[in-house]
VEXTI-417507 format. One line per 8 residues: number of its first residue (from 1); their letters; for each residue x, y, z of N, C-alpha, C. Coordinates in Angstrom, 1 decimal. Example, Ala and Ser with C-alpha at 12.3 -4.5 7.8 and 13.67 -1.06 7.14 Angstrom:
# residues 2
1> AS> 13.2/-5.7/7.8/12.3/-4.5/7.8/13.2/-3.3/7.8 ~ 12.8/-2.2/7.1/13.7/-1.1/7.1/12.9/0.0/7.9
# end
This chain:
# residues 204
1> MKSRKGQA> 63.0/-7.1/-45.6/61.8/-6.5/-45.4/62.4/-5.5/-44.4 ~ 62.7/-5.3/-43.2/62.7/-3.9/-42.1/63.4/-3.0/-43.4 ~ 64.1/-3.2/-44.5/64.5/-2.3/-45.6/63.7/-1.7/-45.7 ~ 63.1/-2.2/-46.6/61.6/-1.7/-47.3/60.6/-1.0/-45.2 ~ 60.3/-1.2/-44.5/59.7/-1.0/-43.3/60.3/0.7/-42.9 ~ 61.5/0.6/-42.7/62.7/1.7/-42.7/62.0/2.7/-43.9 ~ 61.7/1.9/-45.0/62.0/2.7/-46.6/60.7/3.7/-46.4 ~ 59.8/3.1/-45.2/58.6/3.8/-45.6/58.5/4.7/-44.6
9> LVEFALVA> 58.8/4.3/-43.5/59.3/5.7/-42.1/59.7/6.9/-43.1 ~ 60.7/6.3/-43.2/61.6/7.3/-44.0/61.0/8.1/-45.0 ~ 60.1/8.0/-45.8/59.2/8.6/-46.8/58.2/9.3/-46.0 ~ 57.8/8.5/-45.1/56.2/8.9/-44.3/57.2/10.4/-43.2 ~ 58.4/10.5/-43.0/58.1/11.3/-41.8/58.6/12.1/-43.7 ~ 59.2/12.8/-44.1/59.1/13.6/-45.3/58.0/14.2/-46.2 ~ 56.9/13.2/-45.9/56.0/13.5/-46.5/54.7/14.4/-45.8 ~ 54.4/13.4/-44.9/53.6/13.6/-43.9/53.6/15.9/-43.2
17> PVVLLMIG> 54.8/16.1/-43.0/55.3/17.3/-43.1/53.9/17.9/-43.4 ~ 54.2/18.0/-45.2/53.7/18.4/-46.1/52.3/18.6/-46.2 ~ 51.7/17.4/-46.0/50.6/16.5/-46.2/49.7/17.6/-45.1 ~ 49.5/17.4/-44.0/49.3/17.8/-42.2/49.3/19.8/-43.1 ~ 50.1/20.3/-44.0/50.3/21.2/-43.9/49.1/22.2/-44.9 ~ 48.6/21.0/-45.9/47.9/21.1/-46.9/46.6/20.9/-46.4 ~ 46.6/19.8/-45.6/45.0/19.6/-44.9/44.6/21.0/-44.1 ~ 45.8/21.5/-43.1/45.4/22.9/-42.2/45.6/23.7/-43.6
25> ATVDMGRG> 46.2/23.9/-43.9/45.7/24.8/-45.1/44.0/25.0/-45.9 ~ 44.1/24.2/-45.9/42.6/23.6/-46.6/41.5/24.0/-46.0 ~ 41.9/23.6/-44.7/40.7/24.1/-43.0/40.4/25.1/-42.9 ~ 42.0/25.9/-43.1/41.9/27.7/-42.9/41.4/28.1/-44.0 ~ 41.6/27.4/-45.1/40.7/28.8/-46.9/39.5/28.7/-46.3 ~ 38.7/27.3/-45.6/37.3/26.6/-45.5/36.5/28.2/-44.3 ~ 37.6/28.0/-43.3/37.1/28.9/-42.9/37.2/30.4/-42.9 ~ 38.3/30.7/-43.2/38.1/32.5/-44.2/36.9/32.5/-44.5
33> LLMYGLLQ> 36.4/31.7/-45.9/35.7/32.0/-47.1/34.3/32.0/-45.9 ~ 34.0/31.2/-44.7/32.9/31.0/-43.8/32.7/32.7/-43.3 ~ 34.1/33.1/-42.4/34.1/34.1/-42.1/33.4/35.1/-42.4 ~ 34.0/35.3/-44.2/33.5/35.8/-45.3/32.2/36.1/-45.8 ~ 31.5/35.4/-45.7/30.3/35.1/-46.2/29.0/35.4/-44.9 ~ 30.1/35.2/-43.8/28.6/35.5/-42.6/28.8/36.9/-42.2 ~ 30.5/37.3/-42.9/29.9/38.6/-42.2/29.3/39.6/-43.7 ~ 29.4/38.9/-45.0/28.3/40.0/-45.6/26.6/39.9/-45.4
41> GASRDTAR> 26.5/38.9/-44.2/24.9/38.1/-44.6/25.3/39.1/-43.4 ~ 25.8/39.5/-42.3/25.8/40.6/-41.3/25.9/41.9/-41.7 ~ 26.4/42.3/-42.6/26.2/43.7/-43.5/24.9/43.9/-43.5 ~ 24.4/42.9/-44.4/23.0/42.9/-45.5/22.0/43.0/-44.3 ~ 21.7/42.1/-43.2/21.2/42.4/-42.7/21.2/43.7/-41.4 ~ 22.3/43.5/-40.8/22.5/45.1/-40.3/21.9/46.5/-41.3 ~ 22.5/46.9/-42.1/21.6/47.2/-43.2/20.0/48.1/-43.6 ~ 19.9/46.3/-43.4/18.0/46.5/-43.4/17.7/46.9/-42.1
49> QAALVYYS> 18.2/47.0/-41.4/17.6/47.6/-39.9/17.6/49.2/-40.1 ~ 19.3/49.2/-39.8/19.4/50.1/-40.4/18.4/51.8/-40.8 ~ 17.9/51.4/-42.6/17.4/51.8/-42.8/15.4/51.8/-42.5 ~ 15.4/51.8/-41.0/14.5/51.7/-40.3/14.2/52.8/-39.6 ~ 12.6/53.5/-39.8/12.6/54.9/-38.7/12.8/54.1/-37.5 ~ 12.3/52.7/-37.1/12.5/52.7/-35.5/13.5/52.8/-35.1 ~ 14.4/52.5/-35.7/16.4/52.7/-35.4/16.8/54.0/-35.7 ~ 16.3/54.7/-35.9/16.4/56.2/-35.6/17.2/56.9/-34.7
57> GSNTLAPD> 17.1/56.4/-33.4/17.2/57.0/-32.6/18.7/56.7/-32.0 ~ 18.8/55.6/-32.3/19.7/54.9/-31.5/20.8/53.6/-32.0 ~ 21.8/53.5/-32.5/22.2/52.2/-32.6/22.7/50.7/-31.4 ~ 22.6/51.3/-30.5/22.9/50.5/-29.4/21.7/50.0/-28.5 ~ 20.4/50.8/-28.8/19.4/50.8/-27.8/18.8/49.8/-28.5 ~ 17.5/49.1/-28.1/16.7/48.6/-28.8/15.2/49.6/-29.1 ~ 15.5/49.3/-30.4/14.3/50.2/-31.2/13.1/50.8/-30.4 ~ 12.7/51.8/-30.8/11.1/52.1/-29.7/10.4/51.5/-30.3
65> CTALAAPC> 10.1/50.3/-31.6/8.2/50.0/-31.9/8.5/49.0/-30.5 ~ 10.0/48.6/-29.5/9.5/47.8/-28.7/8.4/48.3/-27.6 ~ 8.8/49.3/-27.7/7.7/50.5/-26.6/6.4/50.4/-27.0 ~ 5.6/49.5/-28.2/4.3/49.7/-28.3/3.4/48.7/-27.8 ~ 2.0/49.1/-27.3/1.5/47.7/-27.1/1.4/46.9/-27.7 ~ 1.8/46.5/-29.1/1.7/44.7/-29.0/4.1/44.9/-29.8 ~ 4.1/45.2/-29.1/5.9/45.3/-29.2/6.4/44.3/-29.8 ~ 7.1/44.9/-31.4/8.1/44.0/-32.2/9.3/43.5/-31.2
73> GLSNLVNG> 9.8/42.5/-32.2/11.1/41.6/-31.7/12.7/41.8/-32.4 ~ 12.3/43.1/-32.4/13.7/43.4/-32.8/14.7/44.5/-31.5 ~ 16.0/44.3/-31.9/16.6/43.9/-30.8/18.3/45.1/-31.5 ~ 18.8/45.9/-30.7/19.5/46.8/-31.4/19.9/46.6/-32.3 ~ 20.6/47.3/-33.2/21.0/47.0/-34.8/22.6/46.3/-34.5 ~ 23.2/47.4/-33.6/24.6/46.4/-33.8/24.4/44.7/-33.6 ~ 23.1/44.1/-33.4/23.1/43.0/-32.8/23.3/42.1/-34.3 ~ 23.6/42.5/-35.2/23.2/41.9/-36.5/25.0/41.9/-36.7
81> AHLLDALG> 26.0/42.2/-35.9/27.1/41.4/-36.5/27.9/40.3/-35.8 ~ 26.7/40.1/-34.4/27.0/38.7/-33.6/26.7/37.8/-34.8 ~ 26.6/37.6/-35.8/26.8/36.7/-36.3/27.6/35.6/-36.2 ~ 28.5/36.5/-36.3/30.0/36.1/-35.9/30.5/35.7/-35.0 ~ 29.7/35.3/-33.6/30.4/34.6/-32.1/30.5/33.4/-32.9 ~ 29.7/32.9/-34.2/29.5/30.9/-33.7/31.2/30.9/-34.0 ~ 32.1/31.7/-35.2/33.5/31.8/-35.3/34.5/32.2/-34.1 ~ 34.1/32.7/-33.4/34.7/32.6/-32.1/34.7/34.1/-32.3
89> ATVVYQDS> 34.5/35.1/-33.0/35.0/36.3/-33.1/33.9/37.4/-31.9 ~ 35.5/38.7/-32.2/34.1/39.3/-31.2/34.3/41.1/-31.7 ~ 32.8/41.5/-31.0/32.4/42.3/-32.2/32.7/43.8/-31.0 ~ 32.9/44.8/-31.6/33.3/45.9/-31.0/32.3/47.0/-32.2 ~ 31.5/47.9/-30.9/31.3/48.8/-32.0/30.8/50.4/-30.6 ~ 30.9/51.2/-31.2/31.9/52.2/-29.9/30.7/54.0/-31.0 ~ 29.8/54.3/-30.4/29.5/55.7/-30.7/31.0/56.7/-30.7 ~ 30.7/58.1/-32.1/31.5/58.2/-32.5/31.7/59.8/-30.6
97> TAISSPPT> 32.5/60.8/-30.9/32.7/61.7/-30.1/32.7/63.2/-31.0 ~ 32.4/62.7/-32.8/31.8/63.8/-33.1/31.3/63.8/-33.9 ~ 30.3/64.5/-34.1/29.1/63.6/-35.6/29.8/63.7/-37.5 ~ 30.6/64.1/-37.7/30.8/64.2/-38.7/32.4/63.1/-38.9 ~ 32.9/62.5/-37.7/34.1/61.6/-37.4/33.9/59.5/-37.1 ~ 34.2/59.1/-37.9/34.2/57.8/-37.5/34.3/57.0/-35.8 ~ 34.6/56.5/-35.7/34.5/55.7/-34.0/36.6/55.5/-34.2 ~ 36.8/56.1/-33.1/38.2/56.3/-33.0/38.9/54.6/-33.4
105> YGTYAANA> 38.0/53.5/-34.0/38.9/52.7/-33.7/39.4/52.5/-36.0 ~ 38.8/53.7/-36.5/38.9/54.3/-37.4/39.4/55.1/-38.3 ~ 39.7/55.1/-39.7/39.9/56.9/-40.9/38.7/56.7/-41.3 ~ 38.1/58.1/-42.4/37.8/58.6/-43.6/37.7/58.8/-44.2 ~ 38.1/58.3/-45.1/38.2/59.5/-45.8/37.0/59.3/-47.3 ~ 36.8/60.7/-47.4/35.3/61.0/-48.4/35.1/60.9/-49.5 ~ 34.4/59.7/-50.5/34.1/60.0/-51.8/34.4/61.1/-52.5 ~ 34.9/61.6/-53.7/34.7/62.7/-54.6/33.6/62.5/-54.5
113> DPTQPGTI> 32.4/61.6/-55.2/31.0/62.3/-54.8/30.7/61.9/-54.0 ~ 30.3/63.4/-52.8/29.2/63.1/-51.1/28.1/62.5/-51.3 ~ 27.7/61.9/-52.5/26.6/60.8/-52.6/26.8/59.2/-52.8 ~ 28.3/59.0/-52.4/28.7/57.9/-52.4/29.3/57.9/-50.9 ~ 29.2/56.0/-50.6/30.5/56.2/-49.6/31.7/55.7/-49.5 ~ 32.7/56.6/-48.3/33.8/56.5/-48.6/34.5/55.5/-48.3 ~ 35.9/55.8/-48.1/36.6/54.5/-47.7/37.0/54.8/-46.0 ~ 36.7/53.4/-45.7/37.3/53.5/-43.9/38.4/52.9/-43.6
121> ALTGSINP> 39.2/52.4/-43.1/40.4/52.1/-42.6/40.6/52.0/-41.1 ~ 41.3/50.8/-40.9/41.2/50.6/-39.5/42.5/50.8/-38.9 ~ 42.6/51.4/-37.4/43.3/52.6/-37.3/44.1/51.8/-35.5 ~ 44.7/51.9/-35.3/45.7/51.8/-33.9/45.8/50.5/-33.5 ~ 45.0/49.8/-32.0/45.5/48.4/-31.7/44.5/47.3/-32.6 ~ 44.9/46.9/-33.9/43.7/46.4/-33.8/43.7/44.6/-33.5 ~ 42.6/43.9/-33.1/42.7/42.6/-32.5/42.5/41.8/-33.1 ~ 43.2/40.9/-33.6/42.4/39.9/-34.5/41.1/39.2/-34.5
129> NTVYVFIY> 40.2/39.1/-35.5/39.5/37.9/-34.8/38.4/38.5/-34.7 ~ 38.1/40.0/-34.2/37.1/41.1/-34.0/36.9/42.1/-35.1 ~ 35.2/42.0/-35.2/34.2/42.3/-36.1/34.5/43.8/-36.0 ~ 34.6/44.8/-36.8/34.5/46.2/-36.2/33.2/46.7/-36.8 ~ 32.9/47.6/-36.2/31.5/48.2/-36.4/31.4/49.5/-36.9 ~ 31.1/49.9/-38.2/31.2/51.2/-39.1/29.4/51.7/-39.6 ~ 28.8/52.4/-38.6/27.6/52.3/-39.3/27.5/54.1/-39.8 ~ 26.7/54.9/-40.1/26.7/56.1/-40.4/25.6/56.5/-41.7
137> ELDSAPGN> 25.8/58.0/-41.7/24.2/58.1/-42.8/24.8/59.0/-43.3 ~ 25.1/59.0/-45.1/25.1/59.9/-46.1/24.3/61.1/-46.4 ~ 23.9/62.0/-45.7/22.9/63.3/-45.6/22.8/63.9/-46.4 ~ 22.0/64.4/-47.2/22.3/65.4/-48.3/21.2/66.5/-48.1 ~ 20.6/66.5/-47.0/20.2/67.6/-46.8/21.2/68.6/-46.7 ~ 20.9/70.1/-47.1/21.8/70.9/-46.8/21.7/71.4/-45.5 ~ 22.9/71.7/-45.2/22.5/71.8/-43.7/23.4/70.8/-42.4 ~ 23.3/69.7/-43.0/22.9/68.4/-42.1/24.8/68.0/-42.0
145> PSPRWSCP> 25.4/67.3/-40.9/26.4/67.1/-41.0/26.8/65.6/-42.0 ~ 27.7/65.1/-43.2/27.3/64.3/-44.1/28.9/63.9/-44.1 ~ 29.3/63.1/-44.0/28.6/61.5/-43.1/28.3/61.8/-41.9 ~ 27.7/61.6/-41.2/26.5/61.1/-40.1/26.9/60.2/-38.9 ~ 27.8/60.6/-38.0/27.8/59.5/-37.3/26.9/59.5/-36.2 ~ 26.7/58.4/-35.6/26.3/58.2/-34.2/26.9/59.2/-33.4 ~ 26.4/59.8/-32.1/27.5/60.9/-31.3/26.3/60.9/-30.5 ~ 26.0/60.6/-29.3/25.1/60.9/-28.6/26.1/62.4/-27.4
153> TCAAANGA> 27.0/62.3/-27.1/27.3/63.8/-27.1/27.0/65.0/-28.2 ~ 27.2/64.9/-29.1/26.6/65.7/-30.3/25.2/65.9/-29.8 ~ 24.2/65.6/-29.7/23.1/65.0/-29.4/22.0/67.2/-29.4 ~ 23.0/67.7/-28.4/22.9/69.2/-28.4/22.8/70.4/-29.5 ~ 23.5/70.0/-30.3/24.1/71.2/-31.4/23.9/69.8/-32.5 ~ 23.5/69.2/-32.4/23.1/68.1/-34.4/21.9/67.6/-33.9 ~ 20.7/67.8/-33.1/19.5/66.4/-32.9/20.2/65.5/-32.3 ~ 18.8/64.5/-31.6/19.1/63.5/-31.1/19.2/62.2/-31.9
161> AVRTGGHQ> 18.7/62.3/-32.8/18.8/61.6/-34.4/19.8/60.6/-34.9 ~ 19.9/59.4/-34.4/21.2/59.1/-35.2/21.1/58.9/-37.2 ~ 20.1/59.3/-37.5/20.0/59.2/-38.9/18.6/60.2/-39.1 ~ 19.1/60.9/-40.0/17.6/61.7/-40.6/16.9/61.3/-41.0 ~ 15.5/61.4/-41.1/14.8/61.1/-42.4/15.3/61.7/-44.2 ~ 14.2/61.9/-44.6/14.5/62.2/-46.6/15.1/61.6/-47.2 ~ 14.9/60.0/-46.7/14.9/59.1/-47.9/16.3/59.4/-48.3 ~ 17.9/59.5/-47.2/19.0/59.5/-47.2/19.4/58.3/-47.3
169> RAVVDLKV> 21.5/57.7/-47.6/21.3/56.4/-47.5/22.5/56.3/-46.9 ~ 22.1/55.1/-45.5/22.8/54.4/-44.7/23.5/53.1/-44.7 ~ 25.1/53.8/-44.3/26.3/52.8/-45.1/26.7/51.9/-43.6 ~ 27.1/50.7/-43.5/27.2/49.5/-43.1/28.8/48.7/-43.3 ~ 29.3/49.2/-42.9/31.2/49.0/-43.3/31.8/48.1/-41.7 ~ 31.6/46.5/-42.1/32.2/46.2/-40.9/32.9/45.1/-41.7 ~ 34.5/45.4/-40.3/35.9/45.0/-41.1/36.4/44.1/-39.8 ~ 36.6/42.9/-40.3/37.4/42.0/-39.5/38.5/41.7/-40.3
177> RWQPVMAK> 40.0/42.2/-39.3/41.3/41.2/-39.3/41.6/39.8/-39.3 ~ 41.6/38.9/-39.8/41.8/37.6/-39.8/42.8/37.2/-39.7 ~ 43.3/36.2/-38.3/44.6/36.2/-38.8/44.5/34.1/-38.9 ~ 45.0/33.4/-40.2/44.5/31.8/-40.3/45.4/31.0/-39.3 ~ 44.8/30.6/-38.6/44.9/29.6/-37.2/47.1/28.9/-38.1 ~ 47.0/28.7/-39.3/48.5/28.1/-39.4/49.6/29.5/-40.2 ~ 49.0/30.0/-40.0/50.5/31.7/-39.9/50.6/31.7/-38.3 ~ 49.7/31.5/-37.7/50.0/31.4/-36.4/50.6/30.6/-35.3
185> FLGIPTAI> 50.1/29.2/-35.7/50.8/27.9/-35.6/52.6/28.3/-36.0 ~ 52.5/28.1/-37.1/53.8/28.4/-37.5/54.7/30.2/-37.6 ~ 54.1/30.9/-36.5/54.5/32.0/-36.3/55.2/32.8/-37.1 ~ 54.2/33.3/-38.4/54.0/34.2/-39.4/52.8/35.4/-39.2 ~ 53.4/36.0/-38.8/51.9/37.8/-38.1/51.9/38.1/-39.3 ~ 51.0/37.2/-40.0/50.0/38.0/-40.8/49.2/37.7/-40.8 ~ 47.7/38.8/-41.0/46.6/39.1/-40.6/46.1/39.4/-42.0 ~ 45.1/39.5/-42.7/43.9/39.5/-43.7/42.9/39.9/-43.2
193> TFDSQTVI> 42.4/41.4/-43.9/41.5/42.2/-43.6/40.1/41.6/-44.3 ~ 38.9/41.1/-43.7/37.9/41.5/-44.6/36.9/42.4/-44.8 ~ 36.4/42.7/-45.8/35.1/44.4/-45.6/34.3/44.0/-46.0 ~ 33.1/43.9/-45.5/32.1/43.8/-46.0/30.9/45.5/-45.8 ~ 30.5/46.2/-47.2/30.3/47.0/-47.2/29.0/46.8/-47.5 ~ 27.6/47.8/-47.0/26.3/47.7/-47.9/25.7/48.5/-47.5 ~ 25.2/49.4/-49.1/24.1/51.1/-49.2/23.5/50.8/-49.3 ~ 22.1/51.2/-48.3/20.9/51.3/-48.1/19.9/52.1/-47.9
201> RMEY> 18.7/52.2/-49.2/18.1/54.0/-48.8/16.9/53.6/-47.4 ~ 17.2/54.8/-46.6/16.4/54.5/-46.2/14.4/54.9/-46.3 ~ 13.9/53.9/-45.3/12.4/53.8/-45.6/11.3/55.1/-44.8 ~ 12.7/56.5/-44.8/11.6/57.3/-43.8/12.3/58.6/-44.4
# end
């Protein structure tokens, strides 16, 4: 009887770590899929709002429809990325320092077809579980910067509007570098970059 108990304990000691790792990996995978799904939803929701003329003045301020006699219930455009707050993600958005350049936490490589969105890569010290927000306009109007990024300090030279009229394309690109809990627990410095891009034609 004692030998059987001892054998069972040894078998449990051998099998338990593998089972726990499998359970942890399954939970991690589910959390990653949930985060990616929410990222896609946040990208689409933000793009739908970026298409409205209400948001042509700012990505970070409340839309101008809140000043109407019967104010709308919308909040600032970047707020759409906060769908991931429930997963403990931090949302980062910065305006650009040049109307033709992305925020400092990313680099932009233009598409061979200027009417299509380019490729954005995260740069610098990128924190895990943080959503980085990129919002820009592909402006086909002659003489206008394309892509056109939000740059309040550039207003004197390029106008105060974040996006210009003419049914241009607005692009919302959300990126998050996600570190699986199991990888962190095991001391593996690995991270997966999730990306969700939505392109929409502006309604004005």
